[in-house]
N, C-alpha and C positions, 0 to 999 in steps of 0.2 A: 945543171940544176941549181947550184949555188949562185952562179952568175945570173940566171934568170930571176931567182928570188931577190938578189941584191938590186937588180934593175927595177923590179916591181916595187921594192921598198923605197928606192930613190924617187920613183915616179909618184908614189903616194906622199912622200914627204914634200916633194916639190908642189904637188897639187893641193896640199892640205889647207893653205890659206884661202884658196878659192872654194874648196868644198865646205869649209867651216866658217865662211864669212857670215856676218849677221845679215838677216833679212830686213827689209824696210819695216817701219812701224805699222804700215797699213797692209800687211800681207794676209788679210783674212779672206781673200778671194777664193782660195783653194782649201779652206779649213774644213769643208764638208767631206773631204777624202780621208781625214785623219781617223774617224771611227771605222771606215771601211778597211783601211790599211791595218788597223789594230786587230780587227776581226780576222783578217787573213793571216796575220802573224800568229795569233793564238791558235787558229786552225792548223797551221803548218806545224807549230811547236807541239800541239797535242797529238797530232797524227804521227809525227816522227818519234815522240816519246813513247807512244803506244807500241810502235814497231820495235823500238829498241828494247822495251821492257819484255816483249814477247820473245825476242831473241835471247835475252838474258835468262829468262825462265827456262827456255829450251836448253840452253847451254848448262845451266845448273842441274836440270833433270838428267841430262846425259852424263854429267860428271858424277852425280850421286849414283846413277845406275852402274857406272864403271867401277867406282870405288865407294862402296857404302860406308866404309870406315871413316871417310873424310866428309861425311854428310854434315856434321856440325860446322866445320870450317866453311864448306861450300855454301851452306844456308846463311851464315853470317855475312859472307862477302856478297851473296845475292841480295840480301835485304839492304845492305849498305849501298850497293849499286842502284837498286830500285828507288831508294830514298833520294839519292843524288839525281837520278834521271827525272823523277817527279818534281824535284825542286826546280829544275830548269824550266819545266812547263809552268810552274807557279810564278817564277820570276818573270816569265813572259806575260802572264796575266797581270801582275803588278805593274809592269811597264806599260801595258796596254791601258789599264785604268788610269795611270798617271798621265799618259799622253792625252787620253780622251777628256779627262776632267780637270785639266790644268786651267788656271785662270789667266 
């Protein structure tokens, strides 16, 4: 496992100059796909965030049902987790808007 991970890391570091090379100045031929890709990214992020939030709420409800005395601690951790999960979806929205409306 570690060897495979190190090989992958070495390949990524070797290919990074090619992957992150600058594009030519007149590369506006495919710029109409940027909004489409941004919409797909936001849809995937929102859908996965909703699934994870549902699983978090189910886990918290089960935890409170098993140990009602720990309800306050479970509720706090649930709210913190939900805020962090939702922030990931909002970050995706910000990145999508930045990519779409850049000059």
